[in-house]
C-alpha positions as CSV (number, residue, x, y, z in Angstrom):
1,M,-6.8,-87.7,18.1
2,G,-10.2,-89.0,16.3
3,A,-12.6,-87.1,14.2
4,S,-14.9,-87.0,17.5
5,S,-12.7,-85.8,19.8
6,L,-11.5,-82.4,17.1
7,F,-15.0,-82.0,16.3
8,L,-15.6,-81.6,19.9
9,F,-12.1,-79.4,20.7
10,F,-13.2,-77.0,18.3
11,S,-16.7,-76.6,19.2
12,S,-15.4,-76.0,22.6
13,A,-13.1,-73.6,21.5
14,L,-15.5,-71.6,19.3
15,L,-18.6,-71.8,21.1
16,P,-17.8,-68.7,23.1
17,Y,-17.9,-67.1,19.7
18,L,-20.2,-68.1,17.9
19,C,-22.8,-67.3,21.0
20,L,-21.8,-63.7,21.1
21,S,-23.7,-62.9,18.0
22,G,-25.9,-61.4,19.8
23,P,-29.7,-60.0,18.6
24,I,-30.7,-57.1,17.1
25,T,-32.2,-54.2,19.0
26,I,-35.4,-52.2,18.3
27,Q,-35.0,-48.3,18.9
28,T,-33.3,-47.9,22.4
29,I,-30.3,-49.5,24.0
30,K,-29.3,-49.0,27.6
31,Q,-25.8,-48.8,28.6
32,P,-22.7,-50.6,29.6
33,F,-23.3,-51.5,26.0
34,T,-20.3,-53.1,23.9
35,A,-20.3,-53.8,20.1
36,S,-18.1,-54.8,17.5
37,H,-18.7,-55.7,13.8
38,F,-17.1,-59.4,14.9
39,Q,-20.2,-59.8,17.8
40,Y,-23.0,-59.3,15.4
41,I,-21.5,-60.9,12.4
42,D,-24.4,-62.9,11.9
43,Q,-26.8,-59.4,11.6
44,S,-24.0,-58.2,8.8
45,G,-22.9,-56.0,12.2
46,I,-26.4,-54.4,12.7
47,F,-27.5,-53.8,16.8
48,L,-29.9,-51.9,16.1
49,I,-32.9,-50.8,14.6
50,S,-35.5,-47.9,14.4
51,S,-39.0,-48.4,15.4
52,N,-39.8,-48.0,11.8
53,G,-37.5,-49.9,10.6
54,N,-36.2,-47.4,8.0
55,F,-32.9,-47.3,9.3
56,T,-30.3,-49.3,11.0
57,A,-27.0,-48.8,13.0
58,S,-24.2,-51.1,12.7
59,I,-21.0,-51.8,12.2
60,S,-19.6,-52.2,8.7
61,N,-17.9,-52.0,6.0
62,L,-18.3,-50.5,2.5
63,E,-16.8,-53.2,0.5
64,E,-15.4,-57.0,1.4
65,N,-11.7,-56.6,2.8
66,S,-11.9,-53.1,4.1
67,P,-11.9,-51.6,7.1
68,Y,-15.0,-51.0,9.4
69,Y,-17.3,-48.0,10.4
70,F,-19.9,-47.1,13.0
71,C,-22.7,-45.6,10.5
72,I,-26.4,-45.5,10.7
73,T,-28.1,-46.9,7.4
74,H,-31.6,-46.0,5.1
75,V,-32.9,-49.6,5.1
76,M,-34.7,-49.4,1.8
77,S,-32.0,-47.3,-0.3
78,D,-29.2,-49.2,1.6
79,A,-27.9,-45.4,1.5
80,I,-25.5,-44.6,4.2
81,I,-26.4,-40.8,5.7
82,W,-23.8,-41.2,8.3
83,I,-20.2,-42.2,9.6
84,A,-19.1,-41.4,12.7
85,N,-14.9,-42.6,12.6
86,R,-15.0,-41.5,9.3
87,N,-11.0,-40.1,9.6
88,H,-10.4,-43.1,11.5
89,P,-11.5,-46.8,10.4
90,I,-10.9,-49.8,12.3
91,S,-11.3,-53.8,12.0
92,D,-14.0,-56.3,12.8
93,S,-13.0,-57.1,16.3
94,D,-12.5,-53.1,17.6
95,K,-15.4,-52.5,20.0
96,L,-18.2,-50.0,19.9
97,Y,-18.8,-49.1,24.1
98,L,-21.8,-47.3,25.2
99,T,-20.9,-45.8,28.8
100,S,-22.3,-43.7,31.3
101,N,-19.6,-41.4,29.7
102,G,-20.6,-41.8,26.0
103,L,-20.0,-43.4,22.7
104,A,-16.2,-44.6,22.0
105,I,-14.6,-46.8,19.8
106,N,-11.6,-48.5,21.0
107,T,-9.0,-49.7,18.8
108,T,-5.8,-52.0,18.8
109,D,-2.8,-52.4,16.9
110,N,-0.4,-54.7,15.9
111,S,1.3,-54.2,19.5
112,S,-1.4,-54.9,21.7
113,N,-2.0,-50.6,22.4
114,T,-5.1,-49.4,22.6
115,S,-6.2,-45.9,21.4
116,V,-9.7,-43.9,21.2
117,A,-10.4,-43.9,17.7
118,W,-13.5,-42.1,17.6
119,S,-15.9,-40.8,20.4
120,T,-18.9,-38.4,21.9
121,Q,-16.5,-35.3,22.7
122,G,-18.3,-32.2,24.5
123,L,-20.5,-33.9,27.0
124,N,-21.8,-32.2,29.3
125,S,-19.8,-34.3,32.3
126,S,-22.5,-33.5,35.2
127,S,-24.8,-34.9,32.8
128,Q,-24.8,-39.3,32.5
129,V,-25.7,-41.0,29.5
130,S,-28.5,-43.4,30.6
131,A,-29.2,-44.9,26.7
132,M,-28.6,-44.6,22.9
133,Q,-31.6,-44.5,20.9
134,L,-32.1,-44.7,17.1
135,Q,-35.1,-42.1,16.2
136,D,-37.1,-42.8,13.0
137,S,-35.4,-40.0,11.7
138,G,-32.5,-41.1,11.2
139,N,-30.7,-39.8,14.0
140,L,-28.7,-41.4,16.8
141,V,-29.2,-39.4,20.4
142,L,-27.7,-39.7,23.5
143,L,-30.2,-39.8,26.5
144,D,-29.7,-38.9,30.0
145,R,-32.2,-41.2,32.3
146,N,-34.9,-38.2,32.1
147,N,-35.3,-38.7,28.1
148,V,-33.4,-35.4,27.7
149,S,-30.7,-35.2,24.8
150,L,-27.6,-34.7,25.7
151,W,-26.0,-35.4,22.4
152,G,-27.2,-36.2,18.0
153,S,-26.2,-37.2,14.7
154,F,-27.6,-35.1,13.5
155,D,-26.0,-31.8,14.8
156,H,-22.3,-33.2,13.3
157,P,-23.2,-34.2,10.0
158,T,-20.6,-36.1,7.5
159,D,-21.8,-35.7,3.9
160,T,-25.1,-36.4,3.7
161,I,-28.4,-34.1,5.1
162,V,-31.8,-36.0,5.7
163,M,-34.9,-35.0,5.8
164,G,-36.3,-33.5,9.3
165,Q,-32.6,-33.1,9.8
166,S,-31.6,-29.1,10.3
167,L,-27.9,-27.4,10.6
168,A,-27.2,-24.2,12.9
169,V,-25.0,-21.5,11.5
170,G,-21.3,-22.5,11.6
171,T,-22.3,-26.2,11.1
172,S,-20.6,-27.8,8.0
173,V,-21.0,-30.6,5.7
174,D,-17.8,-32.3,4.6
175,C,-17.4,-34.6,1.4
176,Y,-15.4,-38.0,1.4
177,T,-12.1,-37.9,-0.1
178,A,-13.1,-40.8,-2.8
179,D,-16.1,-43.7,-3.1
180,N,-13.4,-45.9,-1.3
181,D,-12.2,-43.7,1.4
182,R,-14.7,-41.9,3.8
183,S,-12.0,-39.6,5.3
184,D,-12.9,-35.6,5.0
185,G,-12.2,-34.3,1.7
186,D,-11.9,-30.8,0.6
187,Y,-14.7,-29.6,-0.4
188,R,-17.2,-27.8,2.5
189,L,-20.3,-27.0,2.6
190,V,-21.4,-24.2,5.4
191,V,-23.9,-22.6,7.3
192,T,-23.4,-19.0,7.8
193,A,-25.1,-16.2,9.4
194,G,-26.6,-14.8,5.7
195,D,-26.0,-18.1,3.5
196,A,-25.3,-21.5,2.9
197,V,-21.9,-21.4,0.7
198,L,-19.9,-24.7,-0.9
199,Q,-16.2,-23.8,0.2
200,W,-12.8,-25.8,-1.2
201,N,-9.9,-25.3,0.7
202,R,-11.9,-22.6,2.8
203,M,-12.5,-20.6,-0.3
204,S,-15.9,-19.8,-1.8
205,Y,-17.1,-20.8,-5.1
206,W,-20.8,-21.2,-4.8
207,K,-23.7,-20.0,-2.5
208,L,-27.5,-20.7,-2.2
209,S,-28.4,-16.6,-2.5
210,A,-27.0,-17.0,-5.7
211,E,-28.4,-20.0,-7.3
212,P,-30.9,-19.1,-9.9
213,K,-33.3,-21.9,-8.5
214,G,-33.3,-19.7,-5.3
215,S,-35.6,-17.3,-3.9
216,Q,-34.9,-15.1,-0.8
217,D,-38.1,-14.2,1.1
218,S,-36.8,-12.1,4.5
219,M,-33.8,-10.1,5.2
220,V,-33.5,-11.7,8.9
221,P,-30.4,-13.6,9.9
222,V,-29.7,-17.1,9.3
223,S,-30.0,-19.4,11.9
224,F,-30.9,-22.8,10.5
225,L,-30.1,-24.8,6.8
226,A,-33.3,-27.2,6.8
227,L,-34.4,-30.2,4.6
228,N,-37.9,-31.3,4.4
229,D,-40.8,-33.1,2.3
230,T,-40.5,-29.7,0.3
231,G,-37.4,-28.6,-0.5
232,L,-34.0,-26.9,1.4
233,F,-34.2,-23.8,3.3
234,L,-32.8,-21.1,5.2
235,L,-34.4,-20.3,8.4
236,G,-34.2,-17.2,11.1
237,S,-34.4,-18.0,14.1
238,D,-37.6,-19.2,15.0
239,R,-37.3,-21.9,12.4
240,S,-40.6,-20.8,10.6
241,T,-39.3,-17.7,9.0
242,V,-37.9,-18.2,5.6
243,V,-34.7,-16.4,4.7
244,I,-33.8,-18.3,1.2
245,K,-35.6,-21.4,-0.4
246,L,-35.0,-23.9,-3.1
247,T,-38.5,-25.0,-3.5
248,L,-38.9,-28.9,-4.8
249,G,-41.7,-30.9,-5.4
250,P,-43.0,-33.0,-2.6
251,A,-41.1,-36.7,-1.5
252,N,-41.4,-39.5,0.7
253,F,-37.8,-39.5,1.8
254,R,-35.1,-36.7,0.6
255,V,-31.5,-36.2,1.1
256,A,-28.6,-33.4,0.1
257,K,-25.4,-34.9,-0.5
258,L,-21.8,-33.4,-1.3
259,G,-20.0,-35.4,-3.7
260,F,-16.4,-35.3,-3.5
261,D,-16.4,-33.9,-6.9
262,G,-17.7,-31.0,-5.5
263,K,-21.0,-31.0,-6.3
264,F,-23.9,-30.5,-4.2
265,R,-27.0,-32.5,-5.4
266,V,-30.7,-33.1,-3.9
267,S,-32.2,-36.6,-4.8
268,K,-35.3,-37.6,-3.4
269,F,-35.7,-42.2,-3.7
270,V,-38.9,-42.9,-5.5
271,D,-39.5,-46.6,-6.2
272,K,-36.5,-48.0,-5.3
273,N,-34.8,-45.4,-7.5
274,W,-32.6,-42.3,-6.7
275,V,-34.4,-39.3,-8.7
276,Q,-32.1,-36.1,-8.9
277,E,-33.8,-33.1,-7.7
278,F,-30.7,-30.8,-7.7
279,V,-27.4,-30.4,-8.3
280,S,-25.2,-27.3,-8.5
281,P,-22.5,-26.1,-9.4
282,D,-23.7,-27.1,-13.2
283,D,-20.9,-25.6,-15.1
284,E,-18.1,-28.1,-14.0
285,C,-15.4,-25.1,-14.8
286,K,-16.5,-23.5,-11.7
287,I,-15.5,-26.4,-9.5
288,P,-12.8,-25.2,-7.8
289,L,-10.2,-28.4,-8.7
290,I,-11.9,-29.9,-11.7
291,C,-8.5,-29.7,-14.1
292,N,-6.4,-29.9,-11.2
293,K,-3.8,-27.3,-10.1
294,M,-3.6,-24.6,-12.5
295,G,-5.4,-26.5,-15.5
296,L,-7.4,-24.9,-17.6
297,C,-11.2,-25.7,-17.8
298,T,-13.1,-24.8,-21.1
299,S,-16.8,-25.6,-21.5
300,G,-15.6,-28.5,-19.2
301,R,-12.4,-30.0,-21.4
302,C,-9.0,-29.5,-19.5
303,S,-6.2,-28.0,-21.1
304,C,-2.6,-26.0,-20.1
305,P,-3.8,-22.5,-20.3
306,P,-1.4,-20.0,-22.6
307,N,1.9,-19.9,-22.3
308,F,1.7,-23.6,-20.3
309,H,2.4,-26.4,-21.4
310,G,1.8,-30.2,-20.5
311,D,-1.2,-32.6,-19.1
312,P,-3.0,-31.1,-16.4
313,L,-4.6,-34.4,-15.3
314,S,-1.1,-35.8,-14.8
315,K,1.3,-35.7,-12.0
316,S,3.2,-33.1,-13.3
317,G,0.6,-31.0,-14.7
318,C,1.0,-27.8,-16.2
319,T,4.8,-26.0,-16.8
320,P,5.5,-22.4,-18.5
321,T,6.0,-22.9,-22.1
322,D,9.4,-21.1,-21.4
323,A,11.9,-23.7,-20.0
324,S,13.8,-21.0,-18.5
325,L,11.0,-20.4,-16.0
326,A,9.3,-22.4,-13.4
327,L,6.2,-22.6,-10.7
328,P,7.1,-21.0,-7.4
329,S,6.9,-23.9,-4.3
330,G,5.2,-21.1,-2.7
331,C,7.1,-19.8,1.2
332,I,8.7,-23.2,1.3
333,D,11.9,-22.0,-0.9
334,R,13.8,-18.8,0.6
335,K,16.0,-18.9,-1.6
336,E,13.6,-17.6,-4.5
337,S,13.0,-14.3,-2.6
338,N,16.0,-13.6,-3.8
339,S,15.4,-14.4,-7.8
340,S,14.1,-12.8,-10.2
341,V,10.1,-12.5,-10.6
342,F,8.4,-13.0,-14.2
343,Y,4.5,-12.8,-15.0
344,V,2.9,-15.3,-17.4
345,N,-0.1,-14.1,-19.1
346,L,-3.3,-16.2,-18.6
347,G,-5.0,-14.9,-21.5
348,S,-7.8,-12.4,-21.7
349,E,-10.8,-15.0,-21.7
350,S,-9.8,-16.7,-17.9
351,D,-10.6,-16.1,-14.3
352,Y,-10.3,-17.8,-11.0
353,F,-13.4,-19.4,-9.4
354,A,-13.0,-17.5,-5.9
355,N,-13.1,-14.3,-8.1
356,E,-16.7,-13.8,-7.5
357,F,-16.9,-14.6,-3.9
358,M,-13.9,-12.9,-2.6
359,A,-12.6,-9.2,-1.8
360,P,-9.9,-8.3,-3.6
361,A,-6.8,-7.8,-2.1
362,K,-6.1,-4.3,-2.7
363,R,-8.5,-1.9,-4.6
364,D,-7.4,1.0,-7.1
365,I,-4.3,0.1,-8.0
366,S,-2.9,-0.3,-11.0
367,L,-1.4,-3.7,-12.2
368,L,2.1,-3.4,-12.0
369,A,1.6,-2.3,-8.4
370,C,-0.5,-5.5,-8.3
371,Q,2.1,-7.9,-9.7
372,D,4.5,-5.9,-7.1
373,L,1.9,-7.4,-4.4
374,C,2.7,-10.4,-5.2
375,T,6.2,-10.3,-5.8
376,R,6.5,-8.7,-1.8
377,N,4.9,-11.8,-1.1
378,C,6.2,-15.3,-0.7
379,S,2.6,-17.3,-0.7
380,C,1.2,-15.3,-3.4
381,L,1.7,-17.6,-6.8
382,G,-0.5,-15.7,-9.4
383,I,-3.1,-12.6,-9.7
384,F,-6.2,-11.8,-11.6
385,Y,-7.0,-7.9,-12.2
386,G,-9.7,-6.2,-12.6
387,N,-9.3,-4.2,-15.3
388,S,-12.1,-1.8,-15.0
389,S,-12.2,-1.6,-11.6
390,A,-8.7,-1.1,-10.8
391,S,-9.2,-4.0,-8.2
392,C,-6.2,-7.0,-7.3
393,Y,-6.7,-10.2,-6.6
394,L,-3.9,-12.5,-5.3
395,L,-3.9,-16.3,-5.7
396,E,-2.5,-18.3,-2.8
397,N,-2.1,-22.5,-2.0
398,P,-3.7,-24.3,-2.7
399,L,-3.8,-23.2,-6.1
400,G,-7.1,-24.7,-8.0
401,S,-8.0,-24.6,-11.8
402,I,-8.1,-22.1,-14.4
403,M,-12.1,-21.7,-15.8
404,G,-12.6,-20.2,-19.0
405,S,-14.6,-17.2,-18.6
406,S,-17.0,-15.7,-21.5
407,S,-16.5,-12.2,-19.7
408,S,-13.4,-11.2,-22.2
409,G,-11.0,-8.8,-20.4
410,K,-13.2,-8.5,-17.0
411,R,-10.1,-9.8,-15.0
412,L,-6.8,-10.2,-16.8
413,G,-4.5,-13.3,-14.9
414,Y,-1.0,-13.8,-14.9
415,M,1.1,-16.5,-12.9
416,K,4.0,-15.6,-11.1
417,T,6.4,-17.6,-11.8
418,I,10.7,-17.8,-10.6
419,V,13.8,-17.2,-13.7
420,V,16.4,-19.6,-13.3
421,S,19.8,-18.7,-14.1
422,S,19.7,-20.0,-18.0
423,R,17.2,-17.1,-18.5
424,V,19.2,-14.9,-16.9
425,N,22.5,-15.8,-18.6
426,K,19.9,-16.1,-22.1
427,L,19.4,-12.3,-21.7
428,N,23.0,-11.4,-20.9
429,E,23.9,-12.8,-24.3
430,D,21.0,-11.5,-26.4
431,T,21.6,-8.1,-25.0
432,G,25.3,-7.8,-24.6
433,F,24.1,-5.8,-21.4
434,P,24.7,-7.3,-18.0
435,I,21.3,-8.3,-16.0
436,I,22.4,-7.0,-13.1
437,A,22.8,-3.0,-14.6
438,L,19.6,-3.6,-15.9
439,I,18.3,-4.5,-12.4
440,L,19.8,-1.8,-10.7
441,L,18.7,1.0,-13.5
442,P,16.6,3.9,-11.8
443,S,13.7,4.4,-14.0
444,S,14.4,7.3,-15.5
445,G,17.2,5.1,-16.8
446,V,14.6,2.5,-18.6
447,L,12.8,6.0,-19.5
448,L,16.1,6.7,-21.6
449,I,16.7,3.5,-23.0
450,I,13.2,3.4,-24.0
451,T,12.9,6.8,-25.9
452,A,16.1,5.8,-27.2
453,V,14.7,3.7,-29.8
454,L,12.2,6.1,-31.1
455,G,14.7,8.5,-31.9
456,F,13.3,11.5,-30.0
457,I,15.6,11.7,-27.0
458,C,19.1,11.5,-27.7
459,W,22.3,10.8,-25.8
460,R,24.8,14.5,-26.0
461,R,26.4,13.7,-23.1
462,N,29.7,15.6,-22.9
463,R,29.2,18.3,-25.5
464,L,25.8,19.2,-24.2
465,Y,27.4,18.6,-20.1
466,R,29.9,21.6,-21.1
467,T,27.3,24.3,-22.9
468,A,24.9,23.8,-19.3
469,K,27.6,23.8,-17.4
470,S,29.1,27.6,-18.8
471,K,25.1,28.7,-19.1
472,L,24.1,28.1,-16.0
473,G,26.9,29.4,-14.4
474,R,27.1,26.6,-11.7
475,G,30.2,25.6,-9.9
476,Y,29.6,21.6,-10.9
477,S,32.7,19.3,-10.0
478,S,33.8,16.6,-11.9
479,S,32.2,14.3,-9.7
480,S,28.9,16.1,-9.7
481,E,28.1,15.4,-13.5
482,L,24.8,16.9,-14.9
483,E,23.0,14.2,-17.1
484,I,22.1,16.6,-20.1
485,I,19.8,15.1,-22.7
486,S,18.4,16.9,-26.0
487,V,15.3,16.2,-28.2
488,P,15.7,16.6,-31.8
489,G,13.5,18.7,-33.3
490,W,12.3,20.1,-29.7
491,E,12.7,23.9,-29.5
492,P,13.0,25.5,-26.1
493,R,10.5,27.6,-25.9
494,Q,7.9,25.5,-27.0
495,A,6.1,23.4,-23.6
496,Y,7.8,20.9,-21.0
497,F,8.8,17.8,-23.0
498,P,6.9,14.9,-20.6
499,L,4.0,17.2,-20.2
500,H,3.7,17.4,-23.7
501,A,3.6,13.4,-24.1
502,L,1.1,13.1,-21.7
503,E,-0.9,15.3,-23.0
504,M,-0.2,13.7,-26.6
505,H,-1.0,10.5,-24.5
506,E,-4.5,11.9,-23.3
507,K,-5.6,12.4,-27.0
508,K,-3.9,9.2,-28.4
509,R,-2.0,11.5,-31.0
510,Y,1.2,9.5,-30.2
511,S,2.7,9.5,-33.5
512,E,3.6,13.4,-33.1
513,L,6.1,12.6,-30.5
514,A,8.0,10.6,-32.5
515,D,11.0,12.1,-34.6
516,S,10.2,13.6,-37.8
517,R,12.6,11.0,-39.2
518,L,11.0,8.3,-38.6
519,E,7.7,9.4,-40.8
520,G,6.6,6.4,-42.8
521,R,8.6,3.8,-40.7
522,V,6.4,4.0,-37.2
523,T,3.1,3.7,-36.4
524,N,0.7,5.5,-34.2
525,E,0.1,1.9,-31.8
526,E,4.2,1.6,-32.0
527,V,4.6,4.9,-30.6
528,G,2.0,4.7,-28.1
529,K,3.1,1.6,-26.9
530,L,6.8,3.1,-25.7
531,V,4.8,6.3,-24.5
532,K,3.0,4.4,-22.5
533,V,5.8,2.7,-20.8
534,A,7.7,6.0,-20.4
535,L,4.8,7.0,-18.8
536,C,4.6,4.6,-16.3
537,C,8.4,4.7,-15.8
538,L,7.7,8.4,-14.9
539,H,4.8,7.7,-11.6
540,E,5.1,9.7,-9.2
541,D,4.3,7.3,-6.6
542,P,8.0,4.8,-6.6
543,I,5.3,1.9,-6.1
544,L,2.8,2.1,-9.3
545,R,7.0,1.9,-11.2
546,P,7.4,-1.1,-13.2
547,A,10.3,-3.5,-12.4
548,T,12.5,-3.8,-15.0
549,V,12.1,-7.3,-15.8
550,T,8.1,-5.8,-16.1
551,V,9.0,-3.6,-18.5
552,V,11.4,-6.0,-20.5
553,S,8.1,-8.5,-20.7
554,M,5.6,-5.1,-21.9
555,L,8.4,-4.3,-24.7
556,E,8.6,-8.2,-25.6
557,G,4.9,-8.5,-26.2
558,V,5.0,-11.2,-23.6
559,S,2.9,-8.7,-20.6
560,P,0.0,-6.3,-22.2
561,V,0.9,-2.7,-21.5
562,T,-0.2,-1.0,-18.3
563,E,-1.8,1.8,-18.7
564,P,-0.2,4.6,-17.1
565,R,-2.5,6.2,-13.9
566,Q,-3.1,9.7,-14.5
567,E,-3.7,10.8,-11.0
568,S,0.2,9.7,-10.3
569,L,1.4,12.0,-13.3
570,N,-0.5,14.8,-12.4
571,F,3.0,16.6,-11.2
572,L,4.3,16.7,-14.6
573,R,1.8,19.7,-14.9
574,F,3.1,21.5,-12.3
575,Y,6.5,21.2,-13.8
576,G,5.7,22.3,-17.0
577,R,3.9,25.5,-15.6
578,R,6.6,26.1,-13.5
579,F,9.2,25.9,-16.7
580,S,6.6,27.9,-19.3
581,E,6.3,30.8,-16.3
582,A,10.3,30.7,-16.2
583,S,10.2,30.9,-20.2
584,R,7.8,33.8,-19.8
585,I,10.2,35.7,-17.6
586,E,11.9,38.2,-20.4
587,G,15.5,39.9,-19.3
588,S,15.4,38.3,-16.3
589,N,18.6,35.8,-14.8
590,E,16.0,35.0,-11.7
591,R,16.2,31.1,-11.5
592,N,13.5,28.6,-11.4
593,E,13.8,25.5,-8.5
594,F,15.1,23.4,-11.5
595,G,18.2,25.5,-11.8
596,F,17.1,27.5,-15.6
597,S,16.8,31.2,-16.0
598,S,14.6,32.7,-19.1
599,S,18.2,33.2,-20.9
600,D,19.4,29.6,-20.6
601,R,16.6,28.2,-23.2
602,L,17.4,25.3,-22.4
603,M,13.7,23.6,-22.0
604,S,14.6,20.9,-24.1
605,C,17.7,20.1,-22.1
606,M,17.4,18.6,-18.7
607,S,19.2,15.9,-16.4
608,A,17.2,12.7,-15.8
609,Q,16.4,14.1,-12.2
610,Q,14.2,16.6,-13.7
611,L,12.9,14.7,-16.4
612,S,11.3,11.7,-13.7
613,G,10.9,14.4,-11.1
614,P,11.3,13.6,-7.8
615,R,12.5,10.1,-6.8
C-alpha cells in the first residue's frame, strides 16, 4: 500500500474521532447531551463556561497519566472548586450524560461492563430536567423547562466553599485524602444547629464559636453557613440574622477550604496570587492525627509518650517500653477479654484533642472506676481522667495523636495495654507467689499484704484464733475458721483501727499509723502511699475497689496512687461508733452485731470480714 493510500486510510479512520472534539458552550446546555475528555480533547476537556467567563465545567485530570474527574474550575486561579465523582475517577473515554433524569457518569471496565460512577441522586421523579447551567457564582444547576432549579452543586460541596455559597445545617465539607487523591478524607467541616465544627472520624476538634477571631451576635438557632465578600458567617433561618461571624477584609473572590492536613483556611485571590486570611487550628498539636496514632505532639514536634518508644511517624508507631505489654486490638481479638489489663501512665502533661469537645463517659467517678469502665469495654483503648472534676473520658478506635498540655495535671492519661504471658511468668518468678492467687485474693487480703509491709498489722492466725474462740464462746467448727489479725501497740479500749487510719489520712498524719519500731526508717509519704491504697481496697462499693494488678501498679510506682473516695468510706464511721458503744457497756455480756462483748476487749483483734466491712 502506497503512502497516499495509507494517508487516506488513517484519515478516514480517524476523521470521525477528530470531528467529535466539540465547541465550548456558554452558560447553558440543553438535554440530551454527552461529553467525555476525548470528545473535548482540543479544549482540554472543557465543554461549558459561565457567562462571565470566571468558571468552567470539564472532564479533566489533575496531572499527566492520572484519572479523570467531572469538575468545576475557577479560571483565573486554575483552582478546582467542585468535583462530582471524587470517589470514582474515570478514564478519558468514559462519558457524562445529561438526560431528563439528570446527570450521570458511566464507566466501562476491561470486560466491557458498564456501571454508574456518579449521578445526581435525589431528584424528584415527577420533575424532568431540561438543561444544565453554569452560573456566574460557579454553581452548576439543573433546570426544568420553567427554569426552576432542581439540583445545584453548591448544595453538594466537596472540600471548598466559594464566595456566595451557603451551606444548610447538616451539610458537610470533606477534605481530600491527599493532593493527588481526591477521594473523601477523614477530616470534615459540619454545620450544626449551633455552630460550625471540624471533625475527625466524627470526633470534634475545633468550633467556630470558640475561635478568638470570631464573635457571637445572637443566640438564635443556626440555619446556614455563608461565605461572602466580608467574611464567614453563621446565619439564622431568615439568612440575615448573624449568629456567629468571622469578619475579614474585602475581596473580589474568596474561598474557604478544608485541607487534607486537617486545617480550615480562608483565602482571597489578589493579583494572580492566593492570600491566606485565616487558618485554624493554629496549634498543630490540636490536629487529631498530626503525629499519627498515639504519637505525642509537643510544640509541633512528634515523639512517643512516656513509657512508650519507637517512631510515631513510622508504620509500627509507638509501642510500650515494657516488652511484656501490648496494645489492645479493640474488639477484633475476643481472646483479649480474658487477658490481664495494665494501664500505662501517659504523664501529667498530656491530653487528647477531643476531650474539650465531648461529654465524659461518666462523671463523679474515681480513677480506678474509670479504668474499670474501660477494662469492661473492648472498644476502649485508654482513658483520660479529670482530677478536679472526677470525670472519665474513654478513648476508642480510631485513636488519634496525644497532645502535650500546658495544664499540668488537669487530666491524667492512661493507655490500656494487655499483659502478655511473659509478664505473668515474670511476676510469678519475681514474687514467688502464683499470679492466680493474686487475682483471686479479695480486697481484704490485699489490705493485709499492704499493712504487713509496714508492720502495723501482723498475722497471728493460729494463736489468736484459739484465744478468740474461747473468749467469744462461739461454737465454730474447723471448717469456719475465723481470720484474726492483731495490731501491735494498739490498745483494745482505743478506737476502731480502720476508722483511725481514715482519720489520720484526712489529717495527713500517716506516720502515726506506723509501728513505733519502724521509727526513722519510713517517711510520712511512704506510709501515706500504703494507707491510701489500703483505704481504696476498703471502698464500700466493690466497683470502686482497685483490681490486684492496679494495686501492684500503684505500689511499684508505675501508676499514681488514687485518692480514696470519702463517700465510699463513711461506713467505717458507723462501724467505729458501734465498736465504741460496745466498749462502753461496762459489765455487760451483751454481744453487738460484730460478735464482740465489752468483756472480750478484742477491739484490735478482728476478722478480715469485720476489718473491711460487707462484701
